[in-house]
C-alpha positions in Angstrom: 34.0 32.2 -24.1 33.8 28.6 -25.4 36.5 26.1 -26.5 38.0 26.7 -29.9 40.0 24.3 -32.0 43.6 25.4 -32.7 44.4 25.8 -36.4 46.0 23.0 -38.3 43.5 20.2 -37.6 46.0 18.1 -35.5 44.9 15.4 -33.2 46.5 13.5 -30.3 45.4 10.7 -27.9 47.6 12.1 -25.2 47.2 15.2 -23.0 49.0 18.3 -24.3 51.4 20.2 -22.2 51.8 24.0 -22.1 54.3 26.4 -20.7 55.0 30.2 -21.0 58.3 31.1 -22.6 59.5 34.2 -24.4 56.1 35.9 -23.5 54.2 33.2 -25.5 52.2 30.2 -24.6 54.0 27.1 -26.0 52.0 23.9 -26.6 53.4 20.4 -27.2 51.7 17.2 -28.3 52.7 13.7 -29.3 51.0 12.4 -32.4 49.8 8.8 -32.9 53.0 7.9 -34.7 55.2 9.2 -31.8 56.2 12.4 -33.5 56.3 15.6 -31.4 54.7 18.8 -32.5 54.9 22.4 -31.1 52.8 25.5 -31.5 52.9 28.9 -29.8 50.3 31.6 -29.2 50.2 35.1 -28.0 48.0 36.9 -25.5 45.5 37.8 -28.2 44.8 34.2 -29.1 46.8 34.2 -32.4 48.6 30.9 -32.9 51.5 30.1 -35.2 51.4 26.9 -37.4 52.3 23.5 -36.0 56.0 22.6 -36.2 57.2 19.1 -36.0 60.1 19.0 -33.6 60.5 15.2 -33.3 60.1 12.6 -36.1 57.9 9.5 -35.9 58.9 7.2 -33.1 60.4 9.9 -30.9 58.1 9.5 -27.8 55.9 6.8 -26.4 54.2 9.1 -23.9 52.9 12.6 -23.7 55.7 15.2 -23.4 56.1 17.6 -20.5 57.7 21.0 -20.6 59.3 23.6 -18.3 60.8 27.0 -18.8 63.7 28.0 -16.6 66.7 30.4 -16.8 66.1 31.5 -20.4 65.6 28.0 -21.7 62.6 25.8 -22.7 62.9 22.1 -22.0 60.7 19.2 -23.2 60.9 15.7 -21.7 59.3 12.5 -22.6 59.5 8.7 -22.5 61.1 7.1 -25.6 59.8 3.8 -27.1 62.8 2.0 -25.4 61.8 3.4 -22.0 64.6 5.9 -21.8 63.9 9.6 -21.0 64.6 12.0 -23.8 64.9 15.8 -23.7 64.9 18.6 -26.3 65.6 22.3 -25.5 65.8 25.8 -27.0 67.2 29.0 -25.7 65.7 32.4 -25.9 65.1 33.3 -29.6 67.0 30.2 -30.7 65.9 27.0 -32.5 65.6 23.5 -31.1 68.6 21.5 -30.1 
């Protein structure tokens, strides 16, 4: 099997980060404008559409993610050098 491009045509200069949560693979990227985007896929390779979860200027570095105790947590360096986080619980939205 060869590499395939994910739907949506998005691009990033940073490395993506991925984690398994709610029996799905979650993928996170930072766009050139510092916005943060998420996508999730299933075991069959079907991906949802990209969802913007942070506006322009949110992060100055690639995000990292971890799933623990029923929660999904994303971390990244903000433009001012501080560390920011965003999370979601099982079957809940981002907060």
